[in-house]
C-alpha positions as CSV (number, residue, x, y, z in Angstrom):
1,M,18.4,87.9,252.3
2,K,18.1,91.3,250.7
3,K,18.6,91.5,247.0
4,K,21.6,93.4,245.8
5,F,20.2,96.7,244.9
6,V,23.1,98.9,245.6
7,L,25.7,96.3,244.0
8,M,23.4,96.8,240.9
9,C,23.3,100.5,241.1
10,M,27.2,100.5,241.4
11,T,28.8,97.6,239.4
12,G,25.9,97.5,237.2
13,M,25.6,101.1,236.2
14,M,27.2,101.0,232.8
15,V,25.3,97.9,232.3
16,L,21.8,98.5,232.3
17,G,18.7,96.6,233.3
18,M,17.4,98.2,236.6
19,C,15.3,95.5,237.6
20,A,17.6,92.5,237.3
21,C,19.1,93.7,240.6
22,G,21.0,90.7,241.8
23,E,19.9,87.2,242.8
24,K,18.7,86.5,246.4
25,K,21.4,84.4,248.4
26,T,20.2,80.8,248.0
27,G,23.2,78.8,248.5
28,Q,23.3,76.4,251.6
29,D,25.7,76.6,254.4
30,Q,28.3,73.9,252.9
31,P,29.9,71.5,255.0
32,S,33.1,72.7,255.1
33,Q,34.5,70.3,257.6
34,V,33.2,67.4,255.0
35,E,34.2,68.9,251.8
36,T,38.2,68.5,250.9
37,E,37.7,72.0,249.4
38,T,35.3,74.9,249.5
39,A,34.6,77.8,247.5
40,D,34.9,80.3,250.3
41,A,38.5,79.9,250.9
42,A,39.5,83.3,250.9
43,L,37.3,84.1,253.6
44,S,38.9,82.0,256.3
45,E,38.0,81.6,259.9
46,E,40.7,83.7,261.0
47,D,39.3,86.5,259.0
48,T,36.0,86.2,260.5
49,D,37.4,86.1,264.0
50,S,39.7,88.8,263.7
51,G,37.0,91.4,264.8
52,S,38.7,94.7,263.2
53,S,36.2,96.7,260.9
54,T,36.1,99.9,259.2
55,E,32.6,101.5,259.8
56,P,31.1,103.7,257.1
57,E,30.4,107.2,257.8
58,T,27.5,108.0,260.1
59,E,26.6,111.4,258.5
60,K,25.0,111.1,255.2
61,V,26.6,113.1,252.5
62,S,23.0,114.1,251.3
63,D,22.5,115.6,254.8
64,R,25.2,118.3,254.5
65,P,23.8,122.0,254.2
66,D,25.2,122.6,250.9
67,Y,24.0,119.5,249.4
68,V,22.5,119.6,245.9
69,G,20.8,116.4,244.3
70,F,20.9,115.4,240.6
71,Q,17.2,116.6,240.3
72,D,18.2,120.5,241.6
73,L,21.6,120.6,239.5
74,D,22.0,123.4,236.8
75,I,22.9,120.6,234.4
76,E,23.8,122.4,231.5
77,K,27.1,123.4,233.5
78,H,27.9,120.0,234.0
79,V,27.1,118.4,230.6
80,T,26.6,119.1,227.0
81,L,24.9,116.0,225.5
82,A,25.7,114.7,222.1
83,D,23.5,114.8,219.3
84,Y,21.6,111.4,220.5
85,K,18.5,112.1,218.3
86,N,20.6,111.3,215.1
87,M,22.6,108.7,216.8
88,K,22.9,105.2,215.3
89,V,24.3,102.1,217.2
90,S,25.2,98.6,215.9
91,V,24.8,95.6,218.1
92,A,25.7,91.9,217.8
93,K,22.7,89.4,218.2
94,P,23.6,86.0,219.5
95,A,23.3,83.1,216.8
96,V,20.2,81.1,216.7
97,D,21.5,78.0,214.8
98,D,21.6,74.4,215.1
99,A,24.5,74.4,217.2
100,A,23.3,77.2,219.8
101,I,19.9,75.2,220.0
102,E,21.5,71.8,220.5
103,S,23.9,73.5,223.3
104,Y,20.8,75.0,225.2
105,V,18.6,71.6,224.8
106,N,21.6,69.7,226.1
107,S,22.6,72.0,229.0
108,V,19.0,73.1,230.2
109,L,16.3,70.7,228.6
110,L,17.7,67.7,228.8
111,V,18.3,67.6,232.6
112,G,15.7,66.3,235.0
113,N,15.5,64.3,238.2
114,I,15.6,60.6,238.5
115,T,13.5,59.1,241.1
116,S,13.0,55.6,239.7
117,R,16.5,54.1,240.2
118,A,19.3,53.8,242.9
119,V,22.0,56.0,242.9
120,R,25.1,54.8,240.6
121,E,28.9,55.8,240.5
122,G,29.2,59.0,238.4
123,D,25.5,60.1,239.4
124,V,24.9,64.0,241.0
125,A,22.8,63.2,243.7
126,D,20.8,65.7,245.5
127,I,21.0,65.3,249.1
128,D,20.4,66.6,252.7
129,F,22.7,65.5,255.4
130,V,23.4,65.9,259.1
131,G,26.8,64.9,260.5
132,K,27.0,64.1,264.4
133,K,29.7,63.1,266.8
134,D,28.7,61.3,270.1
135,G,25.1,62.0,269.1
136,E,25.7,65.7,268.6
137,A,25.5,67.7,265.3
138,F,29.1,69.3,264.4
139,E,29.3,72.5,263.1
140,G,29.6,72.7,259.2
141,G,28.5,69.1,258.9
142,S,25.2,69.6,257.6
143,G,23.7,70.5,254.4
144,S,20.5,70.7,252.5
145,G,19.6,70.6,248.8
146,Y,23.7,69.9,248.2
147,K,24.4,68.4,244.7
148,L,27.2,65.8,245.1
149,G,29.0,64.0,242.5
150,I,29.2,60.3,243.4
151,G,32.9,59.5,242.9
152,S,34.3,63.1,242.8
153,G,36.0,62.6,246.0
154,S,34.5,66.0,247.3
155,F,33.6,64.1,250.6
156,I,35.5,62.4,253.3
157,P,36.4,58.6,252.1
158,G,33.2,56.2,252.4
159,F,30.6,59.2,252.2
160,E,30.0,58.9,248.4
161,D,30.5,55.0,248.2
162,G,27.9,54.9,251.0
163,L,25.2,56.5,248.7
164,V,25.7,53.9,245.9
165,G,22.6,51.9,245.9
166,V,20.3,54.1,247.8
167,M,17.0,55.3,246.4
168,P,15.8,58.6,246.0
169,G,13.4,59.3,249.2
170,E,15.8,56.8,251.2
171,T,17.5,58.0,254.3
172,V,20.8,56.1,255.4
173,D,23.0,56.3,258.2
174,L,26.9,56.3,257.4
175,N,29.2,55.5,260.0
176,L,32.5,57.0,258.9
177,T,35.9,58.0,260.3
178,F,37.5,61.2,259.5
179,P,40.9,61.0,258.3
180,E,43.8,61.2,260.7
181,N,45.3,64.3,258.8
182,Y,42.3,66.0,258.7
183,K,43.5,69.6,258.3
184,Q,40.0,71.5,257.7
185,N,39.2,70.9,261.4
186,P,41.7,69.2,263.3
187,D,39.2,68.7,266.2
188,L,37.4,65.9,263.7
189,A,40.8,64.2,262.6
190,G,40.4,60.7,263.2
191,Q,37.4,61.0,265.0
192,E,34.2,58.4,264.5
193,V,30.9,60.2,263.0
194,V,27.6,59.1,261.7
195,F,26.3,61.1,258.6
196,T,22.5,60.8,258.3
197,V,21.7,61.4,254.7
198,T,18.6,61.5,252.5
199,V,18.7,60.9,248.8
200,N,16.4,63.6,247.4
201,S,16.7,62.8,243.8
202,I,19.3,62.0,241.4
203,Q,20.4,64.7,238.6
204,G,20.0,63.1,235.2
205,S,21.2,64.5,232.0
206,A,21.6,63.5,228.5
207,E,23.0,64.5,224.8
208,Y,20.3,65.3,222.3
209,A,22.2,63.4,219.6
210,T,21.8,60.0,221.6
211,V,19.0,60.8,224.0
212,T,16.0,58.0,224.0
213,E,12.5,58.8,224.9
214,D,12.9,56.5,227.6
215,E,15.7,58.4,229.2
216,M,13.4,61.4,228.8
217,K,11.0,59.5,230.6
218,E,13.0,58.4,233.3
219,M,14.2,62.0,234.1
220,G,10.7,63.3,234.5
221,L,10.8,65.4,231.5
222,A,7.6,66.8,229.7
223,Y,8.9,66.3,226.4
224,Q,7.7,62.9,224.7
225,T,10.0,62.8,221.7
226,K,13.3,64.3,220.2
227,E,11.2,66.5,218.0
228,E,9.2,68.3,220.9
229,V,12.6,69.0,222.7
230,W,14.1,70.5,219.9
231,E,11.2,72.7,219.1
232,A,11.2,74.0,222.7
233,G,14.8,74.5,222.4
234,R,14.6,76.6,219.4
235,K,11.6,78.8,220.9
236,A,13.7,79.3,224.0
237,V,17.1,80.4,222.0
238,E,15.2,82.8,220.0
239,E,13.7,84.4,222.9
240,N,17.0,84.6,224.5
241,A,18.7,86.3,221.5
242,D,15.7,88.5,221.4
243,E,16.4,89.6,225.2
244,T,19.9,89.6,224.9
245,F,19.7,92.1,221.9
246,A,17.5,94.6,223.6
247,A,19.6,94.5,226.8
248,N,23.0,94.9,224.7
249,S,21.1,97.7,222.8
250,K,20.4,99.5,225.9
251,N,24.1,99.1,227.1
252,A,25.4,100.4,223.8
253,I,23.2,103.3,223.5
254,V,24.4,104.4,226.9
255,Q,27.8,103.7,226.6
256,K,27.8,105.8,223.3
257,L,26.0,108.6,224.7
258,V,28.4,108.8,227.7
259,E,31.3,108.6,225.5
260,E,30.4,111.3,223.1
261,S,28.7,113.6,225.6
262,E,31.1,116.1,227.1
263,I,31.3,116.2,230.7
264,H,32.5,119.6,232.1
265,T,32.4,119.0,235.6
266,I,31.8,116.2,238.0
267,P,30.5,117.2,241.8
268,E,32.7,115.4,243.9
269,Y,30.5,115.2,246.6
270,L,28.2,113.1,244.4
271,V,31.1,110.9,243.9
272,E,31.5,110.5,247.7
273,E,27.7,109.8,248.2
274,E,27.6,107.0,245.8
275,A,30.9,105.4,247.5
276,Q,29.1,106.0,251.0
277,N,25.9,104.4,249.8
278,Y,27.9,101.4,248.3
279,N,30.0,101.0,251.8
280,N,27.1,101.2,254.0
281,Y,25.6,98.2,251.9
282,M,28.9,96.2,251.9
283,S,29.4,96.8,255.7
284,S,25.9,95.5,256.5
285,L,26.4,92.5,253.9
286,S,29.7,91.5,255.2
287,Q,28.5,91.9,259.0
288,A,25.3,89.8,258.3
289,M,27.0,87.0,256.0
290,Y,30.4,86.7,257.4
291,G,30.4,88.4,260.9
292,M,33.3,90.8,260.1
293,G,33.8,94.3,259.1
294,L,34.4,96.1,255.8
295,E,38.0,96.2,256.4
296,D,38.4,92.2,256.9
297,F,35.8,91.6,254.2
298,V,37.7,93.5,251.7
299,A,40.9,91.7,252.8
300,G,39.6,88.5,252.7
301,A,37.5,88.8,249.8
302,Y,39.4,91.0,247.4
303,Q,43.0,90.5,248.8
304,M,43.7,94.1,248.9
305,T,44.1,96.8,251.3
306,M,41.6,99.5,252.0
307,E,43.8,102.0,250.4
308,Q,43.5,100.1,247.4
309,Y,39.6,99.3,247.5
310,N,39.0,103.0,248.2
311,E,41.0,104.1,245.1
312,Q,39.3,101.8,243.0
313,L,35.8,102.4,244.4
314,N,36.3,106.2,243.7
315,E,37.3,105.3,240.2
316,M,33.8,103.1,239.9
317,C,31.9,106.0,241.3
318,T,33.3,108.7,239.2
319,E,32.4,106.6,236.2
320,V,28.9,106.0,237.7
321,V,28.3,109.9,238.4
322,R,29.3,110.3,234.7
323,Q,26.5,108.4,233.5
324,Y,24.2,109.9,236.2
325,L,24.8,113.2,234.7
326,V,24.1,112.2,231.1
327,M,20.9,110.4,232.2
328,E,19.9,113.4,234.1
329,A,20.5,115.8,231.1
330,V,18.2,113.4,228.7
331,A,15.4,113.2,231.1
332,R,15.4,117.3,231.4
333,A,16.0,117.2,227.4
334,E,13.2,114.9,226.9
335,G,10.7,116.3,229.6
336,I,10.7,113.1,231.6
337,G,9.6,113.9,235.4
338,I,10.6,111.8,238.4
339,T,8.5,113.3,241.2
340,D,9.0,112.2,244.7
341,E,5.7,110.9,244.7
342,L,6.4,108.5,242.1
343,I,9.6,107.6,243.8
344,H,8.2,106.6,247.0
345,E,5.3,104.6,245.2
346,K,7.9,102.5,243.1
347,A,9.5,101.9,246.6
348,D,6.6,100.8,248.5
349,A,5.8,98.4,245.5
350,E,9.4,97.2,245.5
351,A,10.2,97.1,249.3
352,A,9.1,93.5,250.1
353,E,10.6,92.0,246.9
354,Y,14.0,93.3,247.8
355,G,13.4,92.5,251.7
356,Y,12.6,95.7,253.2
357,S,9.8,96.4,255.8
358,S,8.8,99.6,253.7
359,G,9.7,101.9,250.9
360,D,11.3,104.6,253.2
361,V,13.5,101.8,254.7
362,L,14.6,100.6,251.2
363,I,15.1,104.4,250.0
364,D,17.0,105.2,253.1
365,E,19.4,102.3,253.1
366,V,19.9,102.4,249.1
367,G,20.3,106.3,249.3
368,F,17.6,108.7,247.7
369,A,19.9,109.5,244.7
370,T,21.1,106.0,243.9
371,Y,17.4,105.0,244.0
372,R,15.8,107.8,242.3
373,M,18.7,107.4,239.4
374,S,17.7,103.9,238.9
375,I,14.1,105.0,238.0
376,V,15.8,107.9,235.8
377,Q,18.0,105.4,233.8
378,D,15.1,103.1,233.4
379,K,12.7,105.7,231.8
380,V,15.4,107.4,229.8
381,T,16.7,104.1,228.1
382,E,13.3,103.2,227.1
383,R,12.9,106.7,225.6
384,L,16.3,106.5,224.1
385,L,15.4,103.1,222.3
386,E,12.4,105.0,220.6
387,I,14.6,107.6,219.3
388,I,18.1,105.9,218.4
389,D,18.3,103.7,215.5
390,V,19.7,100.4,216.6
391,E,21.1,98.1,213.7
392,E,21.9,94.4,214.0
393,D,25.6,94.2,213.6
394,T,25.8,90.9,211.1
395,T,29.5,90.7,211.1
396,Q,29.7,89.4,214.8
397,T,27.8,87.5,217.2
398,A,27.2,88.2,220.8
399,E,28.3,86.2,223.4
C-alpha cells in the first residue's frame, strides 16, 4: 500500500514534517463475521456494493494553457512577508520528569511477548486463525497477528475460552457454533464451524512500581533490573521531548509567519489543483481499499454529502495554498533554489519507499506542484530555524 503522501501534503501542511508522510497500511483484514463489533462500521457492505462513484477530473489543472506554477509566479503580487528575521517564537516542551518517565516505561518498555506459559484469562494473545464451514474457509473468518483479549467477549462464545491453556506456538481446532441471532452475517447464524487457531505469543505487561526481575525475564525484555529499564525510559523520554520540541518549533514558526504575512491574492486555479490532487488520491485509495467510488467513500467514512465535502476541501486547500505562497516567498528571499533536476532526483530516491515504480510516476500521481512544495517547505523551515529565535515556553507543557 502506498504511503499517504498526498494526505500529508494536504491535511498536514499546516503541521510540518515533510518526510513523515503517513503510515503504511499494515492492519490485517479483521474477522467481521467473528467479532461482535468492528472499527469499520461506517463502511458497511451496503456502501461497498452500491457501485456509484464520483470520478476526479481527467484534465489536470496544470495542463491548462494559462497555468502558472508557484515557481513562476510574480510572488510579490501575492505576498508581502512579515519581518521574519526579527521574529521570535515561544514553544512549549514536553516535561521530562518522573511521572513522564514512569508512564513511558509502563506503556512501552514493560511490554513484551510471553512464550513460556499457557494462555490465561485476562491475557492478550497474538493469534492467527482460519474459520471453516463444511471444510471451506468462509469470508471474514480469518486473521493474522490479531490481538485478542481473552475474556473480552469480542469473538463468538467458546472462541476465547478455547484458547485458555494453549501454549504459544501451539495450534488448536475449535469446534464452535454461531449464535442463532448472529446479525453480522445471517448466513452463519446457528451454523457449526471450525476455527483453526495458532497462538503466536502472549502480550505481557507490567507496572514499574511492582514489576519483578522474573516478570521482565518472562516477557523476554532486554532489561535485567529496574534500574536499567528506568534509565532506558529516561533517555527515550528526553529524546522524544527534544524531537517534539523541534517539530513544534517548525509548526509554530510557519504558523506565525503565515499569520503575520499579508496575502494579497490567492490564485483560485492553484486551490483547484490542490483539491484535484487530493481527490485523485482519495479516489484511488477508496477504490483500492474498499472497492467504492469517492462519493460512496465520503458518505460512508465522513457521513457527509459531496457538496459538504467539497466545501470543506476548498477551505482546506485555500489554507494550504496560502502557506505555499508564503513558503515560496521565503524561498525566493533566501535564495533557496529548487531545480527540476533536484525534484526528480528526490522523487527517484523516494519512489520505492512510497510504493511507486519510478519518480516520474510518483510526481504524476502526487502532482508536480504538491511534490515540489513539499521540498520547498522542508528546505525553508530548516532555514527559518537558523534565523528565527525559538524560546522554550516554561509556563506550559506540550502534549
